[in-house]
Phi, psi and omega in degrees: 000322178205149182301132170290146177273063169281149181230141173271321180269216182268333182221164179295343181305328185279356182112159181229142178273157174287174183248125179279103183279089178285166182298350177291341178259154181303319181291321176292323177298322177295318181299325177301329180262019178058040181240150171279133180221158183227148175236088178284128180238083175280084195296141183295342180281347177273151178299146182306314179302323179293318179296320179296315179295322179294321179294319179295319178297322178295319177299323177295324179295319180296330176295322177294323179295318180300328181292340182251026187297324181295317179295320179296315180299315180294322176297320178296318179301317180294323180296318180294319178298318178295322180297319182293335182269352182286141176270335178239151179229150178266129179246356175204150184232159175225152180291135174276101184285354180268357183226128182211165173246157175261128179234154178279121180246128177252116184216196178236149181298136183265132175225170176243141176218158182296138177284139178288345183265311186253341184083351177278159177295137176228152181289138182218136177256118184279105182289353174274355184231067179287158176209165175223121181213160177277127178229155179287142178233110181270101186231029176245135185240147177240154178301134176257317177228124176240143178227159172288133182297119181288152176293321181195169174242142175266124180246121176305142182302333183288341183275060186295324180296322177294315178300318180299315182292324176295322177296321178302326184263021174060031175281131182289125182233133178237124181274131177287136183258355179207168180298147183230130177246112183204165180268130182219168174251157185221138172272143169206156184269118178285314180198167175210158181229137173290152175296129182279334183208152178258006181297134177088000181245347182269147174266152182243154180233000000 
């Protein structure tokens, strides 16, 4: 709905990256189904009047979307048709750092001051020094991992919860009635690493 103030550098002045809405998020889950989705965050840290006005503005936008429902429905149908004819599918994306837009960003001047807890310098936004400037916004993504689209997936009978969730989403499922001997490929996780730092992933206010 609006760019998150994620930062790659120390402050938003250096530009902000887009957010990869994977299916774990409501917006990314909608995209998997070729649907437009929104994640309104009328955050509790904002004053109630501001949250109310933001919600009302969002409702007005949805009315405009409803006026264009036929075009949206037809566009979604074409997207699904195109997807069905693809031989390869993308299962992960990465930001294209070579392509960006310039957006107007309204913020406060960033300074550093000693922390009252640690005594070390900490980032501080001086609300007495507001500014408005053009900054780069990297919101274009390129395929990171592509695979050949499989004909089907084999789900062990014991994974009943997975089968149930797929059924909720109208995924076509066929139960095998006898043993099957065939050649297949299998995904498995070789290793994983926890995130070492959350620097550059938090938004600031």
